[in-house]
C-alpha positions in Angstrom: 34.0 60.1 -51.3 37.0 61.3 -49.0 36.3 64.0 -46.4 39.1 66.2 -47.8 41.3 66.2 -51.0 44.3 64.3 -51.1 42.7 61.4 -48.9 43.7 58.9 -52.1 47.4 60.1 -51.6 47.8 58.7 -48.0 49.8 55.8 -48.0 51.9 55.9 -44.8 51.2 56.2 -41.0 52.3 59.4 -40.6 50.6 61.1 -43.7 47.5 59.6 -42.3 47.9 61.3 -38.8 48.5 64.8 -40.6 45.6 64.2 -42.7 43.0 63.4 -39.8 44.5 66.3 -37.6 43.3 68.6 -40.8 40.0 67.0 -40.8 39.6 67.7 -37.2 39.9 71.3 -38.2 36.7 71.0 -40.4 34.7 70.3 -37.4 32.2 72.8 -36.0 33.2 73.4 -32.5 36.4 73.8 -30.5 35.4 70.9 -27.9 34.6 68.4 -30.8 37.8 69.3 -32.6 39.7 68.5 -29.3 38.0 65.2 -28.7 38.5 63.8 -32.2 42.3 65.1 -32.1 42.9 63.3 -29.1 41.0 60.2 -30.4 43.6 60.3 -33.5 46.5 60.9 -31.3 45.6 57.7 -29.0 45.0 55.5 -31.9 48.4 56.7 -33.6 49.8 55.6 -30.4 48.2 52.5 -30.1 49.1 51.3 -33.6 52.7 52.7 -33.6 54.3 49.6 -33.5 52.1 47.8 -36.4 54.8 46.6 -39.1 52.4 44.4 -41.4 51.8 46.3 -44.6 48.6 44.8 -45.2 47.4 45.8 -42.0 48.8 49.3 -42.2 47.0 49.8 -45.3 43.6 48.3 -43.7 43.9 50.8 -40.6 44.6 53.8 -43.1 41.5 53.0 -45.4 39.2 52.3 -42.1 40.6 55.8 -40.5 39.6 57.5 -43.8 36.0 56.0 -44.0 35.8 57.0 -40.2 36.6 60.4 -40.8 34.4 61.0 -43.7 31.3 59.4 -41.8 32.0 61.6 -39.0 32.5 65.0 -40.7 29.0 64.0 -42.7 27.6 63.3 -39.4 28.1 66.9 -38.4 27.7 68.5 -41.5 24.2 67.0 -41.2 23.5 68.4 -38.1 24.1 72.0 -39.1 
């Protein structure tokens, strides 16, 4: 299950970046939101030169799974 509607439509890195930033808005506090926004930006920069389509697909899939896990983690705490 995806954290936000539209996860299945994410195909390109920029779409993933925007999607993950939208996911950050679902987190409970401003501090937590900023922490994960920073992590998203850093990971985007680290993988910006990736050009293997299969590797990009893997990164996108893993990032969506991780976002789902993080959002579920904070939902359980509240």
